[in-house]
N, C-alpha and C positions, 0 to 999 in steps of 0.2 A: 504494500500500500504506500502511495506517495502522498505526502502532505508537507506543506511548508510550515516551519515553526518560526518564521521571521517575526510575525506580529508579537508573539509572546516573548521572543528574545529581546525585542525592542523594549517591551514593558519591563522585563527583568533588568535591562540596563538602566532604565529610568529609575527604577526602585533603588538600585545600587548607588546611583549618583545622589539621589535624595537622602538616603539613609547614611551614607558613608560607611567606613569600615574600621575606624580607629578603635583600638582596644577591644575588638570583638574576638570571640573564640571561634574555632572552626565550625561548630554546629550552628551558632547564630549567623555566621557568614553564609553557610549553606542555606539556611532558612530564608535569609534576606535576599540572596542573590541567585540561588539555584533552584529552590523548591517550586517557584512559580512554573517552571517547565518540568523539572525532573520529579516533582512532588516531594513532600516532606519525608516520605519513607524511601525516597530514591528509586522507586519502581518505575518512574516515567509514565508515559501514556502510550499504549500500544499504537504503533503506526505513526505517531506524531513526535514524541520525545523519547529518546533511548533511556533504558533503565541504567542506573549506576550501581544498584544493589547487587551484590554477589557476582558481578561480572568484571570489575576492574582490578581486583586484588591480584589476579594472575599477571597483569601487565607489569607490575613492579618486579617480577622475576627476571626481567630483562632490563639492562641499563637503558636501552632505547625506549622501553616502556615507561620508565620513570620520566624520561625527557618528554615523551609524547603527552603524558598527562599534564605536565607543566605547560607545554606548548598549547594544548587545546584550551586551557583556561586563559593563558596569556595572549594568544593570537587569534583565537577562534578557529572555526573549521566550517567548511561548506562541502556539499556533495552528498552522495548516497553512502549510507552505512548499513551493513547487514548485522542485525543484532538478534540472536535467538530465532532465526528464521523470518524475521520481520525486516523489510527494507524501508528505511526512513531516509528521506531527502530533505535537507533544510540547511539552516545556518545557525551555528553556535556563535554567539557574539564574543568578541575579545573582551577581556576585563582589565584594561590598562590602569584603571583607577584603583585597583586593589594593590596594596603594598606587597612586596616580596614575602614578608612574614604572613600576610593574610592569605596569599595563594597557597603557601605551604600549609597553613592551618586548615584551610577548607579541604585541600586534598588529603591531608592526614585524617581529617574527620571522615571523609568519604571512604578512605581505605580502611582505617581501623574501626570506624563506627558502622559502616554499611557493608564491608567486605571482609570482616575479620576471618571468616572461615576459608576464604580464598587466598589469603596472604601467604607468600612463601615463608618457609622456615628462615629465621634470622632477619626478617623484615626490619628495616630501620626507617624511621619517619623521614619524609621529605623536609629539607631544611630551606630556610630563606636564602642561604648561600647558593644552593642548587638552583633555586628559582632565579636569582639574580644572574647567574652564569648562563642559564638557558635563555632568559629574556634578551640577552645581548645578541642572540642569533637573528632577531627581527624577521621572523618567518611570515609568510602570507597564509591566509586560511586554506588556500589550495595546497600549499606545501605541507601544512599540518595534516591534511587529508591523505596526501601521499605517504607521509610518515606513518600514519595509522595503518595503511595497507602493509607497509614493511613490518611493522610490529606484529600485526595479526599473522602474517606469514611466518615470522620468527617464532611465535607462540605455537603455531601448528607444527613447525619443524621440531621444536623442543619436546612437545608431547608425543611426537611420533618416535622419538629415540628411546 
């Protein structure tokens, strides 16, 4: 099913600008900035917004996966994604207004709070320093989509071994 999530993404961006992110923890950042699309429980909306619950923990098993998660929040992403047999096409907005520590906090909440069972053994939280280094790459939303494709292929290769 193809649907555009642009309108809700714009609304989410407006909410983030209005509320700010200073001194917020990962969960409150998620609720303020991400839940409007991905829902408070992270399960998304079938065919419209991809789920984050139970599906992203495996990404951090790869160095490239950690980078991809930072990039999708920092630079946004557009294009089709296949998630659990559902094809979604839309636009994830970039979140440049979030500070490096806020991006790390929201990703760590999504990973540890919504994906704990899928995290690899020895998982270490994403740091503000990682976010800062990754943000220096200045990727386009299309480049982030291409990066996702490579990470998904890497995950498939890893599980096949």
